[in-house]
N, C-alpha and C positions, 0 to 999 in steps of 0.2 A: 581493341588493338593498342599495343604499347603500354598496357596497364600492368603494374606489378600485382603480386598475389593479393596483398591487402586491399588494393584499389578494386580489384575484381570482386572480392568479397563484399566490399562496401556497395558496389554497383548492384550486385546480385540481391543484397538485402533491401536496397532502395526499390528495386523493381518489385520485389515481393510485398514490401510493406506499403508502398506508395503508388507505383505505376499500375500494378495489376488491379488494386481496389478502385483506382481512379477511372478505370475503363467504364464503369457503370455508376460509380458514386462520386460525390464531391469530397475530396480529401483536404482537410485543413492542415497545412504543414507548418508546424511551429519550430523554428530554430531557437534554441535556448542553451543556457549553461547553468551549472550549479551556483556559480559566483555572481550571477546576474540578478540584482534586486528587482528591476522592472519585469524580468521574466517571471519571477516568482509571484509578483503582484498580478500579472496578466493570466497566469496559469489557471486559477480558479474560474475566471470568466470563460476561458476557452473550454475548459472541462464541462462546466455547467451547460453552456449553450450547445456544445457538441452532443452531450447526452440528451438534451431536449430535442435536438434536430436529428437524432439517429434514425428515427422512423421516416425521415424525409430523404435519407440517403447520404447523410453527412457523417464523415469519419475523421477523427482527430489523430494525427501522427506527430509525435514529438521527436526532433532530431537534436541530440546533444552535440554542439559544435566542437567540443573538445574531443569527443569520441569519434565523430564523423567529420573530420576536417576536410576530407576529399570531397564529400557531398556538399558541404557548406561552400567550398571553393567553387564548385560547378555552378552554384546559384549566386556566386559573387556576393555572399553575405558579408557585409562590412560592419554591421552593428546588430545587436540583439536587444530585445526580441525582434525577429523578422518572421512574418506570417504570410503565407501564400495560400490561395485556394487553387487546388489542382484538379483538372478534369481531363481524362483520356491522355494522361502522361504529360500535360502541359500546364504551366501556370496560367490561370485565367483571371486572377485578381490579386492585388496586394492588400491584405487585411491588416497590415501592421498598425495602421493608425486607428483601428477600431479597438479602443481600450475599455469600452463599457459594454454591458450586455445589450443595451438598446442599439448601439452603433453596430455591433457585430451581427445582431439579428437582422437589422435593416439591410446590411450588405449581403448577407446570405440569402435573404428573401429575394433580393434583386437578381442575384446569380441564379438561384433555383428557378426563377421564372423564365430564364433565357436558355437554360441548358436541359437536355433530356436525361436528367439524373433519375435513376431508378431508386425508389424508396427501398429500404431494407426489407427483406422477406423473412418469414419465419423459417427456421431451420439452421443449417450449419453456418450460413453467412451471417445471420443475425446473431447467432451465438458467438461467432468470432468477434463481432463488434462489442458485445457485452463483455467478453473475456478481456478485451483491450482495456475497458474501463475498470474492471476488477484489478488488473495488473497495475493500472495507474493508481488506484486507491491503495493497494498494497504498498506501493513505493512511497506514497505520501505518508501513510501510517508509519512506515519504517523511518522516515525522516523526522518523525515526532509531531507532525501536525494532525492530531487525532480528530479534531473537530472537522477539518476540511475533508479528511478521509471518510468520516461518517457521512458527510453530505454526498460524496461520490457514490459510496455503497448504497445509500438510500435511493439515489437516482437509478442505479442499476436494478434495484429491486422493483422500482416502478416499471421498468422495461421488461424485466424477467423475474417475476415473483417467486419462482421456484429455483432460482440460482443459489445453490448452497454456499458457494464461495462468498457471494455478496452478503448473504444472511450472516454467516460466521464472521466475516470481516466487520460488519456493522456492530455486532456484539462486542468484538475485541476493541473497536474504535471507541465505542461508548464507555467501556470499562476504562480505557486509557484516558478518557476525558473526565473520569470521575462520576459518570452518570450510570451508576451500578444498577439502580432500580429500573431505569429505562432499558438497560442491557438485558436485565432479567425478563422484561416483558417481551422484547424481541426474541430472546431465546425460547421462552415458553411457546410463543406463536410458531417458531420454527419446529419445535419438537412435536407440535400438534399436526404438522404437515407431513404426511407419509412420504412425499416425494423428496424431502430433504432431511427428515429426522435421523435417518441412519447414516448420513454422510460423515466420514471421519473428521471433516472440517467443523461440523457442528459439535462433535465431541471435544475438539480443541477449544471451541468457544465456551463450552460448558466448563472446562477447566479454568478458563480465564475468569468466569463469573464466580466459580467456587473459591478461587484464590482471592478475589476481591472481597469476598465475604468476611475476611479476617481483618477488615479495616478498623482502626481505632482512632481516637482523637490525638491531636499533636502531643498533648501532655503525656498520655499513656505510651505513645510511641517512643518518646524520649526516655521514659522510665524503663521500658523494655530494652532500649539500646544500652542504657547505663548498666542494667543487670547483666546483659550479655557480655559487655566489655569488662565488667568488674571480675567476672569469673568465666574465662574462655573455656574452662573444662566442663562447664554446665551446658551440655548439649541441648537439653530441653529449652533452656533460656535462649540459646542461639537460634534454634529452630523457630521458636515463637516470635522472636524479633524479626527474623528473615521473612516470615509469612506476613507480618504486619507491615514491614518496610515495602515489600512488593505491592501489597494492597494499597499503600500510600503513594504508589508510582515512583518509589525510590529503588529501582531495580538494581542499580549498581551496588548499593548498600546490602541489599538482599543477597545478591550473587557473591559479593566479597565474603559475607558471613558464612554462607553455605560452602563456598570453596575452602575456606579455612577449616571448617568442620570436616569436610571430606579428607583434606590433607592430614588432619590430626587423627581421625579414626574413621576410615571409609566404611567400616563394617558396623558402626554404631546403629543400633535399632534397625537392623536388617537393611542398612544402607539408606536410611531415611533422608539424609541430607542430599545425597545424589539423586534420589527419587524426586525430591522436591524441586531440585534444579531442573530435572528433565520435564517436570510438569510446567515450570515457568517457561522453558523453551517452547513447549507446545502452545502455551497460552499466548506468547508473544508472536510466534510464527517462526518456523524452522529456517526460513530464508532471510529473516531479519538480520541486518549486519551486526547488531549487538549480540544476537544469539550466536552467530557464526564465531565472533571473537571470543565470547564466553565459553563456548564449547571447546575451543582450542585450549583455553586455560584449564578446563576440566580434564581434557585428554592428556595434557602435560602432567597433571597431578597423578592421574591414574596409570599412565603408561611411561612416564618419564621422558 
């Protein structure tokens, strides 16, 4: 009553994400913001413990105070991070001071002993919990923290070994971390599993591994760069440098080179530069902010 449209939407989303799950589960509600250093320090602790306690009925929900100002105001959040335990729509404990795994686990154990929380069950509800962690890992990877993302993906795989999104995400995170051989091992195992082998996300992960296979040492990379810059008309040199630059995790340099090539001659070698860019987009992830921006740059070249 008396709420504007945006506030009604915020309340509806909060009911769906927090209140409804809290009817049977314990929701750890984390108020945070992108600019908050302590929030980012606490996030891996919350994510790890929530993943370990998922089978005990614990769910982590993150609320960005900049995007959900109305909800933050209802909880009278005055500093962040602020963390509450929610059950049946009500805060039952303030977890804000639990900054270590040990402290958080101790508090959760005490709460779980006192409340009739129902452990997650196999099926749609459990899958929704797993999906939440996959989305969280995707966001962490998009922010550039590949090692932390790999840890979250690995925890998801422990809970749901046949989750293709987690398997593919782990491969991409390992590649981004420079652990290409480990990524190959994870990919090989996924390809042997008939439940995930045919998933399109696994194919994207395979592209990431293939692109990482063109990695060279720093001296050779600089030499390839000099050759490409010395003769921009040499498309083969440009393509070779772009592949090596992306494998070295220098994706801006790789994209800039390929975009220049597309702009100079989009039909060269049957559109090889554009094709390589699209492969890079697949390898990084189509929802990644960097990919979204770079695709706009490509579209501007292609369509003016």
